[in-house]
Residue, then its C-alpha position, 0 to 999 in steps of 0.5 A: m255139180p249135176g242135178i235137175d236144171p233150176n230153170l225147170i224147178c228148184h225149191r223155195l222157202a215160203v216162210r210166213p212174212d211176220a215170222k221170226p228168225i230163230q238161231q237154235k243154240k248149239r248142241y254139244m255131242a260126243a267125239e265120235r259123233r263130232d268126227f262124223i259129222k265132220k266127214e259128213a259135212a266135208t264130203l257135202l263140201s266136196i260134191k259142191h252140195i253145201r257152203p260156208v256162210i256167215h252172217v244168218e238168220w236161221l240157224a239149226n243144229v245138226v242130229l244123228a239118226p241111226k241107219g243100221d251100224t253107223w248114223r246118217m246126218c239130219v238137220d233140225y229144221s223144226d223152227l223153220n218148218k213152223a215158219c213155212l207155208m204148206d205146200p199142198y201139191p198131191v202126193p199120190r196114195i200109196d195102195l193105188l200105186v201098188d193097185e195099178t202096178t199088179g199084174c204086169e208081166l216085167l217090172s223095173f225097180m228104180d231109186a233116185f241117187r241122193g232124190y232131194h239132193q238133186v234139186f237145187m235150193h233157190p238163192d234167196d232162201a239158201e241161207k235159211t237152211a243154215f246149220v251149225t257144226a264143231d268146224g262151222v256154219y254151213c248152209y245147203v246148195v241143194m234140196p236138204f232131207g228134213l224140210r217141211n215142203a221137199m217131199a211136194t217138191f220132188q213130187r212136183m219135180i217128178g210130174m213135170l219130167f214124166k207127164d207123158v208115162l206117168g200112170k202108163t208105163m211108169e209110177a212114181y212115189v216121191d223118190d221110188i220110180l217103177i217101170k211096168s210093162k203090161k207085155k214083156e217084149d214092150h219093156v225094153r222100149d218103156m225103160e228106153r222111153i224114160f231113160t231118155i228123159m232122165e238123161g235130158a234133166s240130168m237125173r240119176l239113179n242109185p245102182k245099188k237100189c235098181a233092178f231091171a226086166v224083173k218079174g216081182g220086187k218090193f214097191l213102197g213096202y209090198m211085194m209086187s209080182e204077176r200074181g198079185i200083192e203080197p206083205n213085205p216079208e221084213k214085216v212079216k218077219a218083224i212080227v213073227d220073230m217080236e218077243a212078248p212085249r215087256n212095257l208099254k213101248d213095245v205093246q206100241r211097237l207091236t201095234g204100229r207093226l200090225a197097222a202097217l199090214s192092216r191091208f192083208m190081215s182080217k178084222l185086225a182091230d177086233k183081234a188087237i183089242p186086248f193090246f188097246q185095252i193095255m195101252k189104256k189102263a193107267n195102272p202098271f203094265e201087265w201082259t195079261p193071257e188074252c194079250q199072249a193068246a191075241f199075240e200068238d194068233f197073229k203070228i200064226y196068221l202071218s205065217f201063211p200070209l195072204v195074196l191079194t189081188k187087185a180091182d180092174p177098171g169098172e169091175q163088179l166089187y163085193m163087199y161082206l161087213a163083220v161087226a163084234d163088240l168093240a170093232v167093225s171090219a169089212v172085206l173087200l173082194k171081186e168074183a173070179g172063176g167063180v172064187q171071190r179073191t180079196i182086195y182089201f181088209v178094212s177094221k176099226a175099233l170102237n170108241g166111247p160112244e161107238t161101243r153103245y151103237t145098235l146092231m144095226e148102226k154098228t154095221i152102217l158104221a162099219l160100211i162108212a169106215s170102208i167108204k172113208r178109207l176106200a173111196p177111190y174103189f167105191q168111186a170108180h167100181p159098183v160094189i154090191v154090199y151083202t149083209t143080213q141086216p136091212l140096211a137098205t131099208i134103214l138108210r130110206n127111212p124118213m123117221a131115222s135118227g139124225r145120225i143114220t140120216k147123215w151116214s145115208l147122204m154120205i153113202g148116197q153118192y155111191n153106186i152101192e147095192f145091198k143084198p142078202r149075203p150068200t156063201i162066201k166063196g174061198q177059204a182065204l175068207a173063212d176067218f171072216i165072220a157074218e154080221c151078228t157077232a155082237r149079240t151072239e158072242d156070248d152064246p155058243q149055239g150061235d142063231n139059236d131060238f133061245n135068244n128070241w124067249w122073253e121071260m116074265y115073272t108075275d104074282g097077285a095079291s090078296i089081302a085085307k086092304g086089297c087086291g093087286r098083282g105084278a109083273v116083272i118083263t125081261s126081253p131078249e136083251g136083258f131090259k126089265a119092265y116093271y108093272s104093277m096093277k091095283f084091283e078095285f074088286k075083291v077076289t080070292n087069291n087063285e082069282a088074283e094070280y089069274e087076273a096077274l097072269i091075264a094082264g101080264l100077258k097082255c102087256a108082253k104082246a104090247l111089247g112085242a113078245a112072240r116066244l114067252k117063258v111065264k114063271m109065277d109061285s101060283q101051283l093051281v094056276v100053273t098046273q091047270m095051265n099046264g093041263t096037269a090039274e083038273t079045272r072044276e070051278e066054274r069061276m077058274k074054268i072062265y079064268k083059264e079060258i080067258a088065259e087060253e085065249q091070250t096065250a093064243q095070240f104068241e107063237q110059244v108060250i111055256i108056263e113054270q112055278v117057281s119059288r117065292v124067293e124067286n119071284a120076290e120082284a113081282d111079290i113086292l110090285s103086287k103090293l105096291g098099290n095097297p101097302p098095308g101102312g097107309d098112303p100108297t104114294t109115300s110108302i112106295p120107295r123113291h127108286i121104284r116110283g120112276f120105272v114102275r108102272q102103276e094102273t088100275l083095274p076096275t073090273p075082273a077079266t072075267d066082266v069083259i063084254r065082248v063086243e065087235t064094233i065097226s067105227i066109221a073113220e072120222p075125216n082128220w087133218s092128215k087124211e084131208i092133206a094126203d087126199y089133196l096131194r094124192d088126186g087134189t081133193l079138197p073138203e066140200p065147202e061148208d054150209d055158209g059157202s066159206s072154203g076156209r079149210a080148203a085154203w088152209i089145206k092149200r097153204r100147209a100141203p107144201n111142207f108134207e109128203l105123201i110116201d107109199g101112202q102115208l103122210y110125212k111131214k118134212t123139216f129142215g135139215g133133219p128126218y121126215l116126221r110121220c104124221l098121225p091122226p087124233s087116235l093114235a096121237a094119243a097113244v103115242i102120248e100115253e106112251i112116250h109119258e107113261g110108258v115103259c121109258s118114261s120119266h113124266q117130262g114137262p110139256r115143252t120136253f114131252a113134246r120135243k121128245i115126241i118129235l124127236q121120236g119121228y111124229y108129228w101133229p098140228t096141235i102136239q104142244q097143246d095136246c102134250f100141255n093138257h096131258t101133263r096138267k090131266c096126268a096124276v104123278c105129274q101134278q103130285y110130284a112135279p117140282v113146285p117153286g120155291r119162292p112166289a113170283s115177284f118183280y125184280t129189284p134193280m141193283t144200282v152201282a155206280l163203279p165196277f168192283a164198287r160192291w161185291g157178293i159174297d158167299l160161303l160154300g161148304p162144307l165139301p169133301t176134305t181136299t188136299g190141306g184140308r180145305k171144306f169150303v170154296i168162297v163165291a164172289i161176284d161184282y154187282f157191275t160187271k157180273w164178274 
């Protein structure tokens, strides 16, 4: 029987010593299938690929897999495979083999005839491959299909036989072999050398699957030619001719076919979102109009398949990134003759928390997904990433989040350069859109200035109980900030409206607004500010001048009048500080207290005395350490001659680093923390504890939140404790311990289950069977 010399290689089964042999129970089949198995077994027996065997420990059943109009006989080695250790011998990566083959003038495609059967089983392991048929029990003499490490053994054999030509004039993926020649004059010589090796090893080919000296052909599911890489026409035809799915299994079959062509499809994950959503739903299957539209788009797209190219060694590559709400995508390309040619499309559907990432994080995630998929390209080529986002700055930011820091370490090991996105050169990339899809998807006007507008509803109130103002400020992303202010002075209703407008403008500026739309229900203030009404009273003129000074700090401000109904939220906020019914702390609704920022204004805006102050910054701890790191400067010795402060600075300085003039504290395994002087530390404490996104945490959580935001100063714990003690809201609403402190009473129990504590929990919502209560029991000795 011909085959590869067993002295060169044979297949061994690495069965774990502790594995228990399993004999599968015989499965009975229909007469037609039994006859087919009997015929196949006779054929294998005649060519000495199998032999009869008795008294076996391992026994498997025969299974028939469909193969066109007939079947293929296989053996169910699932139990044996579970007991075998994995062979880690590497199998070539298909896309890299395809790239290495592109651009050759002549190719020869070959297939090993019954490839696995050309490798013998080791005599000690042959009987472990025993299988049962209606005619008896047999075992394989040659390596059968279906064994766990059969692929690794065959690939190892290929590597041993063709080590001198593999990767040069020959590529092989298991039993698929290709001979390639850069010049057609060399092809005959290359074939002769490889055939000589095959003949010496008694390796046989299947003539029906061989094609010699051709310019292109099918290899590993791709169409290879001198002009580039094309998708397999059979795979394309399977999607184009496919009918609309009628059940979940058809949708899974469709997504599987699309995944096989993912390299050729721009933004595949984004376009296939309707299919993924159907597969996630637990409701009965429903083929929606969105699914049908996406299905038709895929058919049209595949009717004109794209021809991809390969990257030459050391060549400069380029990448564009795209971001959508539920998917991220990338395209890798090279530039040739002033035209950008595509090498690879990558896309990833976002899952769970990834859908809630910011636009910047999604952009970085698109790059990370590309690096994971295309790591060999990033390792071998310098890559320029074109993006409209400041990725380089964010990835170098020492105050970045832990997630971005982890991504930065992954990206930093490759030769990647970030540049502003230029015009895409090439009609093939016209379908690939820029990053900011997530924000502008709902806006048909695209990058319109209207997207940058902030909105503020404001109202002032002057009632018998007192005066106040309210404001609701909405960011371009839709986030709202609620402000309520109590006036400790008397004003008229119109003056209250001006006070509300001025205070609201200050808040909007502090939040970073540049373009602001102000909406209020006071016709007098709106018309005076817009210049359509004359301002006669002196006090109103002063208010108007102050308001105009505030509006001048914005790029653009539009003031509009709205009805009281539209301004209802601001109207409620303006009266929170002076409720008509009594104590403001008890009359404010509980669901409003948590997110409304309440302040008190002691004097009117017209009484503010404007003083230009010049202050000399006093030395602080951060400046002293920064000076020491910059030029070695230390504080002067104290009056008593001691140098304790200088020693403290020297001792602490190694824990800090000076970057672009700013002092940062090093952390173990985390981002650098920006060091703040006392003045800025006080502002950070107030904003984080009482700001828009605050929740009035306790001292420890409060300090931890400041650190997570990327800030540090030495007395952060004590400062947070002191601020919490002085916070009126915390002192009034913080939970009070339910019982006074006392000593614990030890429980003396000698044996397990000698003493139990039992409690009854309920009534709870009624469950199946009408159950409403839960019995909770604990053993005092074991705490079980």
